[in-house]
N, CA and C atoms as a LAMMPS dump frame, in Angstrom:
ITEM: TIMESTEP
0
ITEM: NUMBER OF ATOMS
552
ITEM: BOX BOUNDS ff ff ff
-5.0000000000000000e+02 5.0000000000000000e+02
-5.0000000000000000e+02 5.0000000000000000e+02
-5.0000000000000000e+02 5.0000000000000000e+02
ITEM: ATOMS id mol type element x y z
1 1 1 N 129.321 -63.989 347.132
2 1 2 C 127.661 -63.78 347.084
3 1 3 C 127.355 -65.186 347.135
4 2 1 N 126.673 -65.621 348.053
5 2 2 C 126.419 -66.851 348.142
6 2 3 C 124.929 -66.736 348.265
7 3 1 N 124.486 -67.85 347.045
8 3 2 C 123.509 -68.669 346.336
9 3 3 C 122.908 -69.228 347.057
10 4 1 N 122.205 -69.991 346.555
11 4 2 C 121.383 -71.135 346.363
12 4 3 C 120.753 -71.577 344.874
13 5 1 N 120.823 -73.03 344.223
14 5 2 C 120.383 -72.985 342.836
15 5 3 C 119.47 -73.787 342.695
16 6 1 N 117.868 -73.706 343.261
17 6 2 C 117.123 -75.264 343.072
18 6 3 C 116.695 -75.264 341.423
19 7 1 N 116.32 -77.15 341.51
20 7 2 C 116.408 -77.477 340.218
21 7 3 C 114.507 -77.814 339.957
22 8 1 N 114.413 -77.537 339.336
23 8 2 C 112.921 -78.311 339.569
24 8 3 C 112.835 -79.45 338.765
25 9 1 N 111.676 -80.612 339.545
26 9 2 C 111.886 -81.04 338.468
27 9 3 C 112.669 -82.54 338.7
28 10 1 N 114.081 -82.074 339.292
29 10 2 C 115.483 -83.698 339.205
30 10 3 C 114.973 -84.008 340.859
31 11 1 N 115.248 -85.165 340.156
32 11 2 C 114.988 -86.934 341.058
33 11 3 C 114.48 -86.617 342.014
34 12 1 N 113.29 -85.893 340.908
35 12 2 C 111.62 -86.362 342.632
36 12 3 C 111.101 -87.82 341.47
37 13 1 N 110.273 -88.563 342.74
38 13 2 C 109.922 -89.6 342.122
39 13 3 C 108.758 -89.211 341.164
40 14 1 N 108.94 -90.275 340.042
41 14 2 C 108.523 -90.292 338.6
42 14 3 C 108.289 -89.167 337.229
43 15 1 N 109.644 -89.14 337.845
44 15 2 C 110.191 -87.897 336.843
45 15 3 C 111.62 -88.201 336.394
46 16 1 N 111.681 -87.688 334.599
47 16 2 C 112.541 -88.865 334.324
48 16 3 C 114.047 -88.303 334.276
49 17 1 N 113.649 -86.692 334.991
50 17 2 C 115.288 -85.725 335.133
51 17 3 C 115.952 -86.613 336.579
52 18 1 N 116.775 -87.219 335.682
53 18 2 C 117.79 -87.477 336.866
54 18 3 C 119.111 -87.39 337.122
55 19 1 N 119.774 -86.873 338.124
56 19 2 C 121.304 -86.621 338.169
57 19 3 C 122.022 -86.963 339.343
58 20 1 N 123.164 -87.139 339.114
59 20 2 C 124.239 -87.246 341.18
60 20 3 C 124.339 -86.227 341.095
61 21 1 N 123.854 -85.855 342.76
62 21 2 C 124.275 -84.826 343.251
63 21 3 C 126.092 -84.675 343.285
64 22 1 N 126.571 -85.788 342.994
65 22 2 C 128.47 -85.672 343.001
66 22 3 C 128.556 -84.738 341.194
67 23 1 N 127.823 -85.125 340.695
68 23 2 C 127.719 -84.356 339.29
69 23 3 C 127.304 -83.32 339.22
70 24 1 N 126.105 -82.656 339.8
71 24 2 C 125.95 -81.604 339.782
72 24 3 C 126.625 -80.474 340.731
73 25 1 N 127.129 -81.514 341.424
74 25 2 C 128.676 -80.789 342.397
75 25 3 C 129.942 -79.864 341.47
76 26 1 N 130.356 -81.566 341.023
77 26 2 C 131.737 -81.214 340.142
78 26 3 C 130.818 -80.002 338.962
79 27 1 N 129.399 -80.084 338.082
80 27 2 C 129.666 -79.123 337.383
81 27 3 C 129.81 -77.927 337.958
82 28 1 N 129.303 -76.636 338.931
83 28 2 C 128.855 -76.01 339.497
84 28 3 C 130.338 -75.585 339.865
85 29 1 N 130.922 -77.027 340.417
86 29 2 C 132.846 -76.112 340.598
87 29 3 C 133.713 -75.474 339.539
88 30 1 N 133.209 -76.644 338.242
89 30 2 C 134.016 -76.693 336.547
90 30 3 C 133.536 -74.995 336.077
91 31 1 N 132.237 -74.117 336.938
92 31 2 C 132.221 -73.163 336.201
93 31 3 C 133.061 -72.528 336.663
94 32 1 N 133.129 -71.678 337.904
95 32 2 C 134.185 -71.312 339.187
96 32 3 C 133.8 -70.987 339.927
97 33 1 N 132.422 -71.703 340.294
98 33 2 C 131.725 -71.837 342.177
99 33 3 C 132.573 -72.102 343.241
100 34 1 N 132.811 -71.466 344.464
101 34 2 C 133.834 -71.917 344.819
102 34 3 C 132.236 -72.632 346.232
103 35 1 N 132.278 -73.166 346.627
104 35 2 C 131.992 -73.444 348.249
105 35 3 C 130.736 -74.35 347.759
106 36 1 N 131.301 -74.852 347.403
107 36 2 C 129.761 -76.053 346.612
108 36 3 C 129.299 -76.679 347.54
109 37 1 N 128.028 -77.285 347.663
110 37 2 C 127.449 -78.415 348.125
111 37 3 C 125.797 -78.565 347.694
112 38 1 N 125.527 -80.205 347.679
113 38 2 C 124.381 -80.189 347.111
114 38 3 C 123.624 -80.295 348.751
115 39 1 N 122.188 -80.067 348.952
116 39 2 C 122.214 -79.831 350.23
117 39 3 C 120.212 -81.079 350.183
118 40 1 N 120.682 -82.658 350.56
119 40 2 C 119.487 -83.524 349.692
120 40 3 C 119.812 -84.082 349.044
121 41 1 N 118.401 -84.421 347.642
122 41 2 C 119.27 -85.643 346.543
123 41 3 C 118.004 -84.8 345.347
124 42 1 N 117.939 -83.296 346.225
125 42 2 C 116.645 -82.632 345.275
126 42 3 C 116.848 -81.463 344.627
127 43 1 N 118.15 -81.529 343.877
128 43 2 C 118.296 -80.722 342.821
129 43 3 C 118.399 -78.973 344.121
130 44 1 N 118.646 -78.946 345.126
131 44 2 C 120.225 -78.082 345.887
132 44 3 C 121.16 -77.697 346.128
133 45 1 N 121.624 -76.54 345.363
134 45 2 C 122.938 -76.718 345.001
135 45 3 C 123.331 -74.817 345.931
136 46 1 N 124.439 -75.214 347.028
137 46 2 C 124.925 -74.053 347.783
138 46 3 C 125.914 -73.614 346.8
139 47 1 N 126.117 -72.777 346.891
140 47 2 C 127.884 -71.977 346.867
141 47 3 C 127.597 -70.708 346.551
142 48 1 N 128.903 -70.081 346.117
143 48 2 C 129.84 -68.791 346.687
144 48 3 C 130.533 -68.425 344.791
145 49 1 N 130.074 -66.688 344.54
146 49 2 C 130.677 -66.543 343.505
147 49 3 C 130.73 -65.192 343.682
148 50 1 N 131.67 -64.228 342.788
149 50 2 C 132.869 -63.347 343.061
150 50 3 C 132.392 -62.511 342.573
151 51 1 N 130.913 -62.661 341.525
152 51 2 C 129.586 -61.04 341.283
153 51 3 C 128.782 -61.425 341.742
154 52 1 N 128.039 -60.199 341.675
155 52 2 C 126.722 -59.647 341.831
156 52 3 C 125.596 -60.461 340.949
157 53 1 N 125.894 -60.089 339.793
158 53 2 C 125.406 -60.421 338.495
159 53 3 C 124.087 -61.916 338.648
160 54 1 N 122.628 -61.926 339.657
161 54 2 C 122.695 -63.517 339.235
162 54 3 C 121.749 -63.376 337.994
163 55 1 N 122.75 -62.939 336.444
164 55 2 C 121.714 -63.418 335.294
165 55 3 C 122.268 -64.078 335.13
166 56 1 N 123.654 -63.684 334.738
167 56 2 C 125.525 -63.843 334.601
168 56 3 C 125.112 -65.329 335.264
169 57 1 N 125.08 -65.377 336.084
170 57 2 C 125.303 -66.725 337.13
171 57 3 C 124.104 -67.732 336.672
172 58 1 N 123.466 -67.26 336.661
173 58 2 C 121.734 -68.348 336.267
174 58 3 C 121.691 -68.643 334.585
175 59 1 N 122.16 -67.675 333.408
176 59 2 C 122.476 -68.092 332.019
177 59 3 C 123.573 -69.316 332.349
178 60 1 N 124.632 -69.006 333.322
179 60 2 C 125.753 -69.718 333.151
180 60 3 C 125.507 -71.636 333.243
181 61 1 N 124.732 -71.358 334.531
182 61 2 C 123.942 -72.728 335.388
183 61 3 C 123.28 -73.65 333.802
184 62 1 N 122.275 -72.576 333.431
185 62 2 C 121.436 -72.963 332.703
186 62 3 C 121.883 -73.896 331.916
187 63 1 N 122.847 -73.078 330.918
188 63 2 C 123.701 -73.432 329.7
189 63 3 C 124.755 -74.091 330.246
190 64 1 N 125.351 -74.954 331.374
191 64 2 C 126.055 -75.841 331.539
192 64 3 C 125.319 -77.566 331.964
193 65 1 N 123.627 -77.192 331.929
194 65 2 C 122.852 -78.128 332.85
195 65 3 C 123.234 -79.028 331.477
196 66 1 N 122.233 -78.273 330.301
197 66 2 C 122.004 -78.387 329.282
198 66 3 C 122.989 -78.935 328.555
199 67 1 N 124.639 -78.372 328.291
200 67 2 C 125.277 -79.056 327.238
201 67 3 C 126.054 -80.441 327.799
202 68 1 N 126.467 -80.26 329.231
203 68 2 C 126.979 -81.647 329.926
204 68 3 C 126.425 -82.355 330.734
205 69 1 N 125.368 -82.378 330.804
206 69 2 C 124.512 -82.644 332.019
207 69 3 C 123.339 -83.761 330.279
208 70 1 N 122.9 -82.704 329.797
209 70 2 C 121.69 -83.348 328.865
210 70 3 C 120.561 -82.889 330.133
211 71 1 N 120.272 -81.905 330.873
212 71 2 C 118.976 -82.045 331.843
213 71 3 C 118.756 -80.297 331.277
214 72 1 N 117.269 -80.751 330.628
215 72 2 C 116.878 -79.823 330.777
216 72 3 C 115.532 -79.012 332.266
217 73 1 N 116.351 -78.036 332.518
218 73 2 C 115.554 -77.772 334.034
219 73 3 C 115.112 -76.497 334.642
220 74 1 N 114.13 -75.646 334.447
221 74 2 C 114.136 -74.52 335.17
222 74 3 C 114.96 -74.413 336.856
223 75 1 N 115.452 -73.182 336.467
224 75 2 C 116.89 -72.701 337.899
225 75 3 C 115.685 -71.641 338.532
226 76 1 N 116.023 -71.983 339.505
227 76 2 C 115.781 -70.438 340.471
228 76 3 C 116.398 -70.363 341.135
229 77 1 N 117.602 -69.02 341.068
230 77 2 C 118.122 -68.801 341.766
231 77 3 C 118.367 -67.726 342.965
232 78 1 N 118.556 -67.886 344.118
233 78 2 C 118.032 -67.368 345.576
234 78 3 C 119.351 -66.416 345.575
235 79 1 N 119.677 -65.651 346.527
236 79 2 C 120.22 -65.53 347.459
237 79 3 C 120.723 -65.903 348.534
238 80 1 N 122.346 -65.7 349.577
239 80 2 C 121.512 -66.256 350.919
240 80 3 C 120.69 -65.48 351.752
241 81 1 N 120.688 -63.938 351.087
242 81 2 C 118.907 -63.066 352.273
243 81 3 C 118.147 -63.813 352.414
244 82 1 N 118.364 -64.166 350.578
245 82 2 C 116.464 -64.346 349.894
246 82 3 C 116.264 -65.998 350.749
247 83 1 N 116.843 -66.623 351.007
248 83 2 C 116.899 -67.331 351.501
249 83 3 C 116.6 -67.678 353.375
250 84 1 N 116.874 -66.621 353.838
251 84 2 C 116.946 -66.574 355.082
252 84 3 C 115.877 -65.384 355.161
253 85 1 N 115.422 -64.518 354.8
254 85 2 C 114.452 -63.182 354.526
255 85 3 C 113.05 -65.137 354.466
256 86 1 N 112.909 -65.915 353.542
257 86 2 C 111.641 -66.836 352.983
258 86 3 C 111.737 -67.755 354.565
259 87 1 N 112.589 -67.761 354.943
260 87 2 C 112.461 -69.374 356.673
261 87 3 C 112.267 -68.238 357.239
262 88 1 N 112.401 -67.16 357.554
263 88 2 C 112.173 -66.106 358.73
264 88 3 C 110.687 -65.577 358.65
265 89 1 N 110.808 -65.346 357.655
266 89 2 C 108.979 -64.437 357.318
267 89 3 C 108.591 -65 357.212
268 90 1 N 108.28 -66.467 357.807
269 90 2 C 107.513 -67.57 357.044
270 90 3 C 105.817 -67.147 357.983
271 91 1 N 104.659 -66.683 357.257
272 91 2 C 103.461 -65.776 357.551
273 91 3 C 102.809 -67.373 358.654
274 92 1 N 103.167 -68.636 357.807
275 92 2 C 102.08 -69.369 358.091
276 92 3 C 102.384 -70.664 359.348
277 93 1 N 103.414 -70.024 360.295
278 93 2 C 104.435 -70.993 360.871
279 93 3 C 103.223 -71.441 361.433
280 94 1 N 102.696 -70.236 362.731
281 94 2 C 101.168 -70.97 363.428
282 94 3 C 100.817 -72.296 363.023
283 95 1 N 100.196 -72.248 362.039
284 95 2 C 98.921 -72.751 361.273
285 95 3 C 99.452 -74.182 360.955
286 96 1 N 100.817 -73.774 360.419
287 96 2 C 101.38 -75.401 359.357
288 96 3 C 102.01 -76.308 360.88
289 97 1 N 101.311 -77.027 360.733
290 97 2 C 101.625 -78.304 361.358
291 97 3 C 102.393 -80.123 361.327
292 98 1 N 102.918 -79.792 360.786
293 98 2 C 104.105 -80.44 360.247
294 98 3 C 104.678 -79.623 358.541
295 99 1 N 105.829 -79.613 359.008
296 99 2 C 107.153 -78.97 358.194
297 99 3 C 107.082 -79.488 356.871
298 100 1 N 106.585 -81.13 356.419
299 100 2 C 106.633 -80.826 355.23
300 100 3 C 105.491 -81.128 353.736
301 101 1 N 104.773 -80.468 354.888
302 101 2 C 103.057 -79.858 354.227
303 101 3 C 103.208 -78.798 354.553
304 102 1 N 104.258 -77.933 354.63
305 102 2 C 104.044 -76.338 354.547
306 102 3 C 105.253 -76.161 353.841
307 103 1 N 104.699 -75.285 352.072
308 103 2 C 105.605 -75.056 350.732
309 103 3 C 106.521 -74.132 350.366
310 104 1 N 107.832 -74.066 350.736
311 104 2 C 107.669 -72.64 350.06
312 104 3 C 107.911 -72.556 348.198
313 105 1 N 107.069 -72.215 347.862
314 105 2 C 107.162 -71.741 346.842
315 105 3 C 107.527 -70.486 345.689
316 106 1 N 108.681 -70.572 345.011
317 106 2 C 109.205 -70.1 344.539
318 106 3 C 109.436 -69.677 343.227
319 107 1 N 108.762 -68.724 342.78
320 107 2 C 108.876 -68.433 341.64
321 107 3 C 110.397 -68.317 340.698
322 108 1 N 110.137 -68.411 339.291
323 108 2 C 111.742 -68.174 338.71
324 108 3 C 111.919 -66.919 338.363
325 109 1 N 110.985 -65.986 338.37
326 109 2 C 111.433 -64.61 338.787
327 109 3 C 109.924 -64.484 339.892
328 110 1 N 110.806 -62.9 340.741
329 110 2 C 110.202 -61.809 341.74
330 110 3 C 108.849 -61.599 341.054
331 111 1 N 108.171 -61.185 340.037
332 111 2 C 107.605 -60.832 339.824
333 111 3 C 106.484 -62.202 339
334 112 1 N 106.589 -63.38 339.34
335 112 2 C 106.086 -64.48 339.511
336 112 3 C 105.385 -64.152 340.678
337 113 1 N 105.472 -64.139 342.307
338 113 2 C 104.672 -63.875 342.383
339 113 3 C 102.503 -63.125 342.43
340 114 1 N 102.807 -62.369 340.1
341 114 2 C 102.252 -61.798 340.529
342 114 3 C 100.838 -62.625 340.413
343 115 1 N 101.232 -63.59 339.353
344 115 2 C 100.413 -65.056 339.512
345 115 3 C 99.812 -65.648 340.264
346 116 1 N 100.428 -65.681 341.274
347 116 2 C 99.586 -66.169 342.912
348 116 3 C 98.212 -65.277 343.073
349 117 1 N 98.88 -63.315 343.226
350 117 2 C 97.632 -62.71 343.75
351 117 3 C 95.932 -63.169 343.574
352 118 1 N 95.526 -63.591 342.552
353 118 2 C 94.194 -64.179 342.653
354 118 3 C 93.627 -65.326 343.334
355 119 1 N 94.558 -66.325 343.41
356 119 2 C 94.981 -67.199 345.096
357 119 3 C 94.193 -66.836 346.162
358 120 1 N 94.681 -65.399 346.46
359 120 2 C 94.261 -64.858 347.604
360 120 3 C 92.786 -64.896 348.213
361 121 1 N 92.148 -64.617 347.203
362 121 2 C 90.56 -64.285 347.022
363 121 3 C 89.958 -65.825 347.358
364 122 1 N 90.091 -66.637 346.725
365 122 2 C 89.594 -67.612 347.109
366 122 3 C 89.508 -68.292 349.054
367 123 1 N 88.601 -68.552 349.041
368 123 2 C 89.08 -69.914 350.046
369 123 3 C 89.624 -70.666 350.46
370 124 1 N 90.732 -71.46 350.695
371 124 2 C 91.32 -73.296 350.903
372 124 3 C 91.128 -73.953 352.185
373 125 1 N 90.696 -73.111 352.963
374 125 2 C 90.419 -73.932 354.586
375 125 3 C 90.163 -75.511 354.306
376 126 1 N 90.628 -76.082 354.804
377 126 2 C 91.893 -75.887 356.084
378 126 3 C 93.119 -75.035 355.156
379 127 1 N 93.37 -75.463 354.129
380 127 2 C 95.009 -75.096 353.722
381 127 3 C 95.142 -73.469 353.62
382 128 1 N 96.171 -73.112 353.781
383 128 2 C 96.21 -71.77 353.077
384 128 3 C 97.085 -70.998 352.225
385 129 1 N 97.343 -69.912 352.151
386 129 2 C 98.108 -69.362 350.986
387 129 3 C 99.093 -67.778 351.196
388 130 1 N 99.392 -67.939 351.322
389 130 2 C 100.697 -66.411 352.17
390 130 3 C 101.365 -65.458 350.689
391 131 1 N 101.922 -64.912 350.409
392 131 2 C 102.972 -63.935 349.747
393 131 3 C 103.574 -63.373 350.4
394 132 1 N 104.903 -63.868 350.077
395 132 2 C 105.767 -62.892 350.907
396 132 3 C 106.691 -61.404 349.656
397 133 1 N 107.875 -61.816 350.12
398 133 2 C 108.612 -60.44 349.147
399 133 3 C 109.232 -61.031 348.294
400 134 1 N 109.603 -62.475 347.98
401 134 2 C 110.446 -63.312 347.258
402 134 3 C 109.536 -64.662 347.105
403 135 1 N 108.53 -64.936 347.83
404 135 2 C 107.838 -66.263 347.824
405 135 3 C 106.332 -66.54 348.161
406 136 1 N 106.087 -67.408 347.86
407 136 2 C 104.393 -67.796 348.451
408 136 3 C 104.79 -68.844 349.631
409 137 1 N 103.693 -69.013 350.179
410 137 2 C 103.614 -70.095 351.76
411 137 3 C 102.582 -70.762 351.158
412 138 1 N 102.832 -72.324 351.336
413 138 2 C 101.292 -72.955 351.146
414 138 3 C 101.277 -73.856 351.837
415 139 1 N 100.155 -73.862 352.775
416 139 2 C 100.04 -75.312 353.751
417 139 3 C 98.567 -75.867 353.473
418 140 1 N 99.91 -76.739 353.176
419 140 2 C 99.02 -78.26 352.445
420 140 3 C 98.323 -79.202 353.473
421 141 1 N 97.473 -78.961 354.181
422 141 2 C 96.919 -79.56 355.506
423 141 3 C 97.187 -81.112 355.251
424 142 1 N 96.409 -81.734 354.021
425 142 2 C 96.076 -82.882 353.696
426 142 3 C 97.426 -83.318 352.792
427 143 1 N 98.153 -83.097 352.863
428 143 2 C 99.695 -83.647 352.248
429 143 3 C 99.631 -82.358 350.518
430 144 1 N 100.553 -82.819 350.172
431 144 2 C 101.414 -81.981 349.001
432 144 3 C 100.552 -82.429 347.472
433 145 1 N 100.319 -83.978 348.171
434 145 2 C 100.336 -84.651 346.476
435 145 3 C 98.486 -84.096 346.382
436 146 1 N 97.579 -84.248 347.189
437 146 2 C 96.652 -84.061 347.75
438 146 3 C 95.643 -82.226 347.807
439 147 1 N 96.744 -81.898 347.887
440 147 2 C 96.719 -80.003 348.393
441 147 3 C 95.833 -79.658 346.86
442 148 1 N 94.789 -79.446 347.125
443 148 2 C 94.685 -77.604 345.872
444 148 3 C 94.834 -76.856 346.023
445 149 1 N 95.017 -76.101 346.836
446 149 2 C 96.092 -75.088 346.685
447 149 3 C 97.438 -74.778 345.964
448 150 1 N 97.898 -76.146 346.218
449 150 2 C 98.921 -76.473 345.719
450 150 3 C 98.725 -76.666 344.297
451 151 1 N 97.85 -77.311 343.777
452 151 2 C 97.935 -77.516 342.547
453 151 3 C 96.978 -76.459 341.743
454 152 1 N 96.671 -75.522 342.515
455 152 2 C 96.114 -73.895 342.319
456 152 3 C 97.391 -73.061 341.616
457 153 1 N 98.544 -73.223 342.533
458 153 2 C 99.245 -72.423 342.594
459 153 3 C 100.332 -72.959 341.144
460 154 1 N 100.052 -74.611 341.197
461 154 2 C 101.727 -74.234 340.43
462 154 3 C 100.735 -74.748 338.768
463 155 1 N 99.46 -74.324 338.758
464 155 2 C 98.88 -74.315 337.445
465 155 3 C 99 -73.015 337.021
466 156 1 N 99.129 -72.082 338.303
467 156 2 C 98.798 -70.551 337.325
468 156 3 C 100.423 -69.991 337.645
469 157 1 N 101.332 -70.376 338.235
470 157 2 C 103.659 -70.765 337.711
471 157 3 C 102.954 -71.417 335.968
472 158 1 N 102.463 -72.381 335.967
473 158 2 C 102.58 -72.683 335.006
474 158 3 C 103.877 -73.069 334.658
475 159 1 N 104.457 -73.871 335.839
476 159 2 C 105.799 -74.545 335.832
477 159 3 C 106.876 -73.361 335.092
478 160 1 N 106.444 -72.228 335.833
479 160 2 C 107.831 -71.002 336.32
480 160 3 C 107.724 -70.655 337.673
481 161 1 N 108.913 -71.459 338.76
482 161 2 C 108.884 -72.303 339.616
483 161 3 C 109.185 -73.427 340.39
484 162 1 N 109.195 -72.867 341.344
485 162 2 C 109.239 -74.378 342.176
486 162 3 C 109.098 -74.307 343.219
487 163 1 N 109.226 -75.366 344.385
488 163 2 C 108.641 -76.041 345.962
489 163 3 C 109.828 -76.171 346.651
490 164 1 N 110.11 -75.905 347.539
491 164 2 C 109.96 -76.518 348.576
492 164 3 C 109.467 -76.522 349.931
493 165 1 N 110.154 -77.658 350.457
494 165 2 C 109.047 -77.335 352.036
495 165 3 C 110.139 -77.15 352.98
496 166 1 N 109.522 -76.512 353.866
497 166 2 C 110.254 -74.965 354.809
498 166 3 C 111.377 -75.907 355.434
499 167 1 N 111.357 -77.404 355.941
500 167 2 C 112.29 -78.421 356.231
501 167 3 C 113.254 -77.957 355.067
502 168 1 N 113.063 -78.318 354.433
503 168 2 C 115.015 -78.473 353.389
504 168 3 C 115.077 -76.704 352.749
505 169 1 N 113.992 -75.946 353.312
506 169 2 C 114.311 -73.988 353.302
507 169 3 C 115.773 -74.384 354.213
508 170 1 N 115.435 -74.44 355.377
509 170 2 C 115.51 -73.928 357.069
510 170 3 C 117.054 -75.076 356.448
511 171 1 N 116.807 -76.08 356.14
512 171 2 C 118.347 -77.147 355.836
513 171 3 C 119.414 -76.179 354.78
514 172 1 N 118.787 -75.366 354.134
515 172 2 C 119.16 -74.215 352.73
516 172 3 C 120.147 -73.402 353.697
517 173 1 N 119.49 -72.737 354.517
518 173 2 C 119.557 -71.621 355.174
519 173 3 C 120.772 -71.623 356.24
520 174 1 N 120.395 -73.11 356.909
521 174 2 C 121.45 -73.568 358.024
522 174 3 C 123.307 -73.459 356.596
523 175 1 N 123.203 -74.409 355.102
524 175 2 C 123.919 -74.4 354.696
525 175 3 C 124.875 -73.014 353.883
526 176 1 N 124.104 -72.488 353.925
527 176 2 C 124.394 -70.381 353.459
528 176 3 C 124.932 -70.064 354.416
529 177 1 N 125.642 -69.973 355.644
530 177 2 C 124.887 -69.04 356.748
531 177 3 C 126.404 -70.474 357.364
532 178 1 N 126.423 -71.67 357.056
533 178 2 C 127.817 -72.446 357.61
534 178 3 C 128.688 -72.145 356.357
535 179 1 N 128.215 -71.331 355.705
536 179 2 C 129.405 -72.021 354.749
537 179 3 C 131.291 -70.972 355.068
538 180 1 N 131.774 -71.592 354.327
539 180 2 C 133.748 -70.579 355.046
540 180 3 C 133.422 -69.379 354.65
541 181 1 N 133.328 -69.387 353.421
542 181 2 C 133.241 -68.153 352.47
543 181 3 C 132.599 -66.869 353.228
544 182 1 N 131.847 -67.273 354.719
545 182 2 C 130.812 -66.322 355.418
546 182 3 C 129.74 -65.71 355.016
547 183 1 N 128.944 -66.616 355.013
548 183 2 C 127.173 -66.687 354.886
549 183 3 C 127.02 -64.972 354.153
550 184 1 N 126.106 -64.228 354.702
551 184 2 C 125.07 -63.843 353.285
552 184 3 C 126.25 -62.445 352.959
């Protein structure tokens, strides 16, 4: 099975949680994962694992991050299928004119999307929010740093999730699809 691990707050500007991507790859390989690669320098790891038990995979990653890298960061694990669906089923693609301003928000657990439902009732123009089956989409028209919809979504999730822009998600989808172990 191919997965993507998204570590929240790793190597972000102003964050104290810094980790070399080579160290992150080595950690994942030491856990027995195959075809490990990182995408960009922001805590995105693509890997293969023989088992389908995502919970066990997540627990192993979090324990190893803490014990070996002294890194405590929320980790979200998505299957290759979930990554591809998040990119392909983007309901805001016609509205979003700048890919770096279109966020894909991934709650730690799928039920976390419920925390974002109340935001659908508010007016955000020129910004927008939409919910998918596993992720939420946020159009941050003036940029993420100045976005009221992003601030509200992050507050609603209370740190129980992470976000990547659609360009990064597209790169992650390409990485899982080009893997030597055979994609999804």
